[in-house]
N, C-alpha and C positions, 0 to 999 in steps of 0.2 A: 125359221122365223127371223125377221130382221129385228135387231135390238140396237137402240140408241145408246151412245156412251157420252152423252152430253154431260152428266154429272162429273165423270172423270176428266173431260176436256176443261170444264169450268175450274175445277180443282188444280189442274196443271197450268191454267192461265192465272194463277195467283188468287185462287179461291173466288173468281169472279161470280158476281150474283147475277140472277135473271133480269132484273131492272136494267143493269148495265148492258147486257147483251141485247136486251130489247132496244135500247138507245143506240147501240152500234149497228144492229142489223135491220131494224125496222119491222121485226116480225112480232106480232101480237103476243103479249105476255102470256095470255091463257095457252096459246099454242106452244110456247116454249116451256111452260110448266108441265103441260101434258107430255111433251117430248122427254123432259127431265125425268118425269115420274115413270115414263114407259107406258102410259096409258093411252097414247095416240095410236090409231090404226091406220090413218091415211095422212100422207104429208105430200103437199105439192112440191114439185122439183125446185121452184123458185124460192121456196122457203129454205130447203137444203142449201141451195146456192147462196143465199143471203147469210145463213148462219156460218157456212164454210168460209165465206169472204170476210166476215166480221171477225172470225177466230184465226183466220189464215192457216186453214186446214184443208185437206182432202176429204171427199165424201167417206172414204174408208176410214178415216180417222173419227168420224162421227157415228158411223154405223158398222154393225158386224151381222154376219149370218151365223145363227146358232141353230144347228140341226136339232129338230124336235124328236124325242124318243116315241116310239109307238107305245100305245097303252099296254101291249103285251110284254114288251121289252122293259118297261118301267115296273111291271108287277113282278116280273123275275128278279130284277135287281132288288126289289124290296123285300121279296121272299126267295133268298138264293137257294134254299133247300127245295124249292119246287123245280128249279132249272136243272 
């Protein structure tokens, strides 16, 4: 799954707030809050472009791929005596 690291980036940019990023990027504040909270499921490439441009970062600085564990693997880790 793709996870956004907007919270970390804003902190690194002097604890920048969403309204300031909205002003700089022109991205809707609700979209920015959803990205910040990790609740967004689809993002247009133009939004990623505007955020990256405003923060002077690369897309890889904004997002990361996190491998999801299968349910079986998660269960074995939760109950190591079963594995």
